[in-house]
C-alpha positions in Angstrom: -47.1 64.2 18.2 -47.1 61.4 20.8 -50.1 59.9 19.0 -48.3 59.9 15.7 -45.3 58.1 17.2 -47.4 54.9 17.2 -47.2 54.9 13.4 -45.2 52.1 11.9 -42.6 53.2 9.3 -40.9 51.2 6.6 -38.8 52.2 3.6 -39.2 51.5 -0.1 -36.2 51.8 -2.4 -35.9 51.8 -6.2 -33.4 49.4 -7.7 -31.7 51.9 -9.9 -28.5 52.1 -7.8 -25.4 49.9 -8.2 -25.7 46.6 -6.2 -23.1 47.6 -3.5 -24.7 51.0 -2.9 -28.2 49.4 -2.6 -26.9 46.7 -0.3 -25.1 49.2 2.0 -28.1 51.5 2.1 -30.4 48.6 3.2 -27.9 47.7 5.9 -27.9 51.3 7.0 -31.7 51.6 7.0 -31.9 48.4 9.0 -29.4 49.7 11.6 -31.6 52.7 12.2 -34.4 50.3 13.2 -36.9 50.6 10.4 -39.4 47.8 10.7 -39.6 46.8 7.1 -37.7 47.4 3.8 -39.1 47.0 0.3 -38.1 47.2 -3.3 -40.3 47.6 -6.4 -41.4 45.4 -9.3 -40.8 46.8 -12.7 -38.7 46.0 -15.8 -38.0 49.7 -16.2 -38.4 52.6 -13.8 -41.6 54.4 -14.7 -40.1 57.9 -13.9 -36.9 57.1 -15.8 -37.6 54.3 -18.3 -34.2 54.5 -20.0 -32.2 54.3 -16.8 -30.7 51.2 -15.1 -33.1 49.0 -13.1 -32.6 45.7 -11.4 -35.2 43.0 -11.2 -37.1 43.1 -7.9 -37.4 39.5 -6.7 -33.9 38.4 -7.4 -32.6 41.6 -5.9 -34.7 40.9 -2.8 -33.2 37.4 -2.4 -29.7 39.0 -2.4 -30.8 41.7 0.1 -32.4 39.0 2.3 -29.0 37.4 2.7 -27.4 40.7 3.6 -29.9 41.8 6.3 -30.8 40.2 9.6 -33.8 41.8 11.4 -36.0 43.9 9.0 -39.1 42.5 7.4 -38.7 42.6 3.6 -40.8 42.4 0.5 -41.6 43.6 -3.0 -44.1 46.5 -3.1 -45.8 45.0 -5.0 -45.2 42.0 -7.3 -46.9 42.6 -10.7 -49.2 39.7 -11.5 -48.8 40.1 -15.3 -45.1 39.4 -15.1 -45.1 35.9 -13.7 -47.2 32.8 -13.2 -48.5 32.8 -9.6 -47.1 29.4 -8.9 -43.7 30.7 -9.6 -44.3 33.7 -7.3 -45.2 31.2 -4.5 -42.0 29.3 -5.1 -39.9 32.4 -5.1 -41.6 33.6 -1.9 -40.9 30.3 -0.1 -37.3 30.5 -1.2 -36.8 34.0 0.1 -38.6 33.2 3.3 -36.0 30.5 3.9 -33.1 32.8 2.9 -34.4 35.5 5.3 -35.2 33.1 8.1 -38.8 33.9 8.1 -38.8 37.7 7.4 -40.7 37.8 4.1 -43.8 39.9 3.4 -45.5 38.8 0.2 -46.6 41.8 -1.8 -49.0 41.3 -4.7 -50.6 43.6 -7.2 -52.6 43.3 -10.4 -50.2 45.5 -12.5 -50.5 49.0 -13.8 -47.6 50.5 -15.9 -48.8 49.8 -19.4 -45.8 51.2 -21.3 -43.4 48.6 -20.0 -45.8 45.8 -21.0 -45.8 47.1 -24.6 -42.0 47.6 -24.6 -41.3 44.0 -23.4 -44.1 42.3 -25.3 -46.3 41.5 -22.3 -50.0 41.4 -22.7 -51.9 43.9 -20.5 -55.5 42.7 -20.1 -58.7 44.8 -20.0 -59.7 45.7 -16.4 -62.1 42.8 -15.8 -59.6 40.2 -16.9 -56.8 42.0 -15.0 -58.8 41.8 -11.7 -60.0 38.3 -12.4 -56.4 37.1 -13.0 -55.3 38.8 -9.8 -58.1 37.1 -7.8 -57.0 33.7 -9.0 -53.4 34.5 -8.5 -53.9 35.5 -4.9 -55.9 32.3 -4.3 -53.0 30.2 -5.7 -50.3 32.0 -3.8 -52.3 31.8 -0.6 -52.9 28.1 -1.1 -49.4 27.1 -2.1 -47.9 29.0 0.9 -50.3 27.1 3.3 -50.6 23.7 1.8 -48.4 20.9 0.5 -50.6 20.4 -2.6 -52.8 22.8 -4.5 -55.5 22.1 -7.1 -57.3 25.1 -8.7 -59.4 25.1 -11.9 -59.6 28.7 -12.6 -60.5 30.7 -15.8 -56.9 31.8 -16.3 -54.8 29.5 -14.1 -55.1 25.8 -13.6 -53.1 23.7 -11.0 -53.5 20.0 -10.7 -52.3 18.7 -7.3 -49.3 21.0 -7.6 -46.8 20.3 -4.8 -45.4 23.0 -2.7 -42.3 21.7 -0.9 -40.5 22.9 1.2 -43.2 24.9 2.9 -42.3 28.5 4.1 -40.6 29.1 7.4 -43.5 31.2 8.6 -46.7 29.4 9.4 -49.5 29.2 8.5 -47.9 31.3 5.7 -45.9 34.5 5.2 -48.2 37.6 5.5 -49.9 38.8 2.3 -49.7 42.5 1.3 -52.2 43.3 -1.4 -52.0 46.6 -3.3 -55.5 47.8 -4.3 -57.4 51.0 -4.9 -60.8 50.2 -6.4 -63.9 48.6 -4.8 -63.6 45.3 -6.7 -59.9 44.9 -5.8 -60.7 45.8 -2.2 -63.1 42.8 -2.0 -60.1 40.6 -2.7 -58.1 42.4 0.0 -61.0 41.8 2.5 -60.9 38.0 1.8 -57.1 37.3 1.7 -54.9 40.2 2.9 -53.0 40.6 6.1 -52.0 44.1 4.9 -53.7 46.5 2.5 -51.5 49.0 0.7 -52.6 51.9 -1.3 -51.4 55.4 -2.3 -53.3 58.6 -2.9 -54.6 61.7 -1.2 -55.8 61.7 2.4 -59.4 61.8 1.3 -58.9 59.0 -1.3 -57.3 56.8 1.4 -60.1 57.6 3.9 -62.7 56.6 1.3 -61.0 53.4 0.3 -60.4 52.5 4.0 -64.1 52.8 4.7 -64.9 50.6 1.6 -62.5 47.9 2.8 -64.1 47.9 6.3 -67.5 47.5 4.6 -66.3 44.5 2.5 -64.8 42.9 5.6 -68.0 43.2 7.5 -70.0 41.8 4.6 -68.0 38.5 4.7 -67.8 38.4 8.5 -64.2 39.2 8.8 -62.9 41.5 11.6 -61.6 44.6 9.8 -58.9 45.0 12.4 -57.2 41.9 11.1 -56.0 43.8 8.1 -53.2 46.4 8.6 -54.0 49.7 6.7 -50.8 50.7 5.0 -49.9 53.7 2.8 -47.2 53.7 0.1 -45.6 57.1 0.6 -44.9 57.7 -3.1 -42.8 60.8 -2.8 -43.8 62.4 -6.1 -47.5 62.1 -5.2 -47.4 63.6 -1.7 -48.4 67.2 -1.3 -45.0 68.2 0.1 -41.6 66.6 0.8 -42.0 64.7 4.0 -38.2 64.3 4.3 -37.7 68.1 4.3 -37.9 68.1 8.1 -39.1 66.1 11.1 -42.0 68.5 11.4 -43.0 67.9 7.8 -42.8 64.1 8.4 -45.0 64.5 11.5 -47.6 66.5 9.5 -47.8 63.9 6.8 -48.1 61.0 9.4 -50.8 62.8 11.3 -52.9 63.5 8.3 -52.9 59.9 7.1 -53.3 58.5 10.6 -56.6 60.4 10.9 -57.7 58.7 7.7 -57.1 55.3 9.3 -53.6 54.5 8.2 -51.5 52.4 10.6 -48.3 52.1 8.7 -46.4 54.2 6.1 -44.0 52.6 3.6 -42.1 55.6 2.5 -39.9 56.2 -0.6 -36.4 56.4 1.0 -34.7 59.7 0.7 -31.3 60.4 -0.9 -28.2 60.9 1.2 -28.7 64.7 1.4 -31.7 64.0 3.6 -30.3 61.2 5.8 -30.0 63.6 8.7 -33.9 63.9 8.7 -34.1 60.1 8.1 -32.2 59.5 11.3 -34.4 61.9 13.2 -37.5 60.1 11.9 -36.0 56.7 12.9 -35.2 57.9 16.4 -38.7 59.2 16.9 -40.7 56.3 15.4 -38.4 53.5 16.4 -37.2 54.6 19.8 -36.7 51.1 21.1 -34.2 50.3 18.3 -32.0 53.3 18.8 
């Protein structure tokens, strides 16, 4: 158990709650000492497509103004929804609002039904990954440099200015969501944090592939934080059912190489366990 206490824990929330409830919960989570807080990026909630759902980036800007210490981000921004230059500008804006607390989460996109519903093209896998690679390159460059020129297959920037620059230098950290070998090559090149979800064995295998990709390009694999999205519905058991259940989940993924878990936040009926978890994993903040 003492080994597991070194695991970093953040919380991810859906944006299906009224604004004031969501705001108050983020303030509560922050007060418990959770290191990072994240929302999602969908036009509609995949598990409840007809329900209410706020837009992730604009909601994050508002929550950045209502919090003071927690790192914050979108887990993860869907590349098919926005031009990457716009994402870079939004990221810079929120980095200023939060006084340098932004984590920039980026993903290729996956939930096909919402693309069809809202008339957004969903490319074939090769184009999806190619677009993502160029988008990451653009966001990385615009957050580092005053001007960016990129002549890509899908995106072209011609001496595009990026001013003001973010608060964090050389840029806010990049969290890249990825599962397959080709996507993990992009992670190896650009990411500060890799985030994935899946079984312990799936994560163990992907973690090893990422290490191999880092070594192939001469990058120290330890430079990339290995992070799990604790997608509650995909976990083998409810990690919020007890502190022991949470420890068990943490220990299993820690052995697979995970250093951080970004958990779906529980409902109020499990806040007592949430507080126990916070006290154990964030003792210096309680």
